[in-house]
N, C-alpha and C positions, 0 to 999 in steps of 0.2 A: 170086399169090394173098396177098392181104392180111391180116395177123396183127393181129389189134385185141387189145390186152392186156383181161385180165378186169378187170372192175372190182374194186378192192381192197376187202374188207371190213373194217372196224375192230371190236374187240374193244369192250365197253362201258367198259372202263376206260379206253382209247386214248380212246374219245369223249368221255369226261367231261374226260380230261385235256386233250383239244384246246377244249373248251369252257369251261375254266376258265382258259385262258391269257391270252387278252384282258383277263381280270380282273384275273390276276395283273399282267400287265403293266402297267395301270392304277394298281393299289395301289403295286406298285414305285416307278413314276414321281412317285406323291403321298406316298410315304413320302420318297423322296429330297428333294424338294422341300421338305416339311414341315421336315427335317432341317435345308436350307440356309438357312429362311426363320427357324427358330428358332435357327440358331447368327448369324445377321447380327442379329439381336435382342440376343442376348446381347451380343456385339461391341459393338453401340451403346451397351448398358447398361452395360458394363466402361468403356467410352471416356466416357459420363457422369460416373460416380464418379470416374473416373480425374482428368477436368478440376476436379471439385472438390477434389481433393487437390493438384492442379498436376503430373500424372503426363504424361509426353509419349515412351511407349516402343515397342516394337513390340506387336503382338499378344498375342505370347507372354508377354512382360513385364507385359503388362497387366493379363491374367489372373492372372498372379503378385500383382500390387501388388492387385489387386481383392480377392483371397483375405485377403492381410494387413490390408486397410483393413476388411473387413466381418467380420472373425474377432474370436468375444468376447473380450472382457478378462475375465482372470483374477483377480478382486478380491480372492482369497488370497495372491498373490503378492506376497512380500516386496522392496519394492524395494532396488536395489542401493545403497549408498550412493557417493558419488560420491569418486575419490581425492584424498586430502590432497594438494594442492600447496604444497612450501615454499619461499617465497621468502627473498632474501639480503637482510637489512635495508639500510635507502637510507641511502647515507653523506651525511653531515653537508655541507649545500649550502655550508657557510661564511658570512662575513658579505656583504651585498650591498655594491656598491661604493660608496664615499663620496659621490661626485655624485649617486647615486641616495638615499642618504638624506637629502640637502637637499633634492631636490624631494618626498620623502617628508613631509618636514616641514613644508615651508611648504603641502602639500594640506591635511594633519591641520588646519592652523588654518584653511584657507579652509572646511574642511567641518566647523568647528564641535567638531573632536575635540582641544581645547586639552588635555585632559589627557594624552594618548598623545603629543602634541608636547613637553609639558612632560618626560614623561621621558626622551625624547632629548636633554635638556641636562645636561650633565655637574653633578655637585653644586655646582662649583667657579662655573660659568655661573649656576646657580639662585639662589646665596648673593650674588654679585657681583653682578650685574646687577639681580636682581629682590627682594631681601633675602628669599630663600626664601619670595616670597609668592605663592603661587598662584592666589589670589583676584585681586591686581592685575593680574597675568599675564593671567590669562582675561578680565579686562574691558578689558583693552587691545586684547587680538586679536578681543575679541567687536565693537568699534565699527570694526575696521580695514576690513572688508570683505574678498571674496575674493580674497585675493593670491595671485600666481602667478608660479611660476619660468619666466624666458623663456628662461633658458640656464644651465648649470650644466657648469663643467669642472673637472677636477684639474689645480691649477696646479701643485702638486709634493708628493712624499711623503717628508718630512724622516725618518721611521722606516716599520719596518713596520707600526708600528700607530698611525700619524698621517698626516694628510693635510691638505692645504689645496685648499680649493675655491673658483673665482671664479664667482657666479653673479648674473645678473640678475634680479631682480624686480619685478615689475608692482603698483605699488598703485592700485588702483581708483577710490579716492573721490579722489585726487589727480590722477590720469590721468597718474602720472611711473613712469619705470621706474628703479629703484638698482641700483648694482651694489656688492656687499660679498665680503669675502675672508672665508670661515668656515673655520675651523679644527677640524677632527673628532679625536676619539681613539677608538682601539676597546677597549670593555670588554670584559677579557678573561671576565669570566663569563657574559654573556650572545651575546657574538660577536657584537654589534652596534654602528653610530658612533652616537657620541653628540657632539652639539656643546660645542664649549668657548670659541669665543673667537669674538664677529661683530664685522668692524669693516669701514667704507666702503671700498670700493677705489679 
């Protein structure tokens, strides 16, 4: 004798619930899908914003940085002044090398800066050689062409405030190079070398 189970009857609530299950499942799948689509879209927008400002962090860091980038600026906020930096005074560099002073002297003359070159001569040199006549000095060097020091070497240092420099100077108008023995003295006030004697070497 076979036993057949009786057909199970459903209440109205159960029937309604069974009827809604497919719709609920479809809605849940759609909601999850929409969430991931929105999240992906937001991540892409976050990455686009971060590329604009040069960030390349992880997704979590990117979201943090985007929040910082797009946050409104408080215009009422008072800017904090930068800290005061105290620097030590620069020590005096001291006088230039005497051979460099000779190079500078002739370069000033070549550049037409005869007043600057004149100031590099001692008072005795200006009086002894040029009769303290700057106009004649300038006229001479304006016709000399762009003289150039080929070589300048210190020959001796008789004292701490004097030096003798051997210099080879090219005269372009004559196309010759002449050698000179130039004595310089250190001006204690300005701590610069001044030319006192020039003689043929």
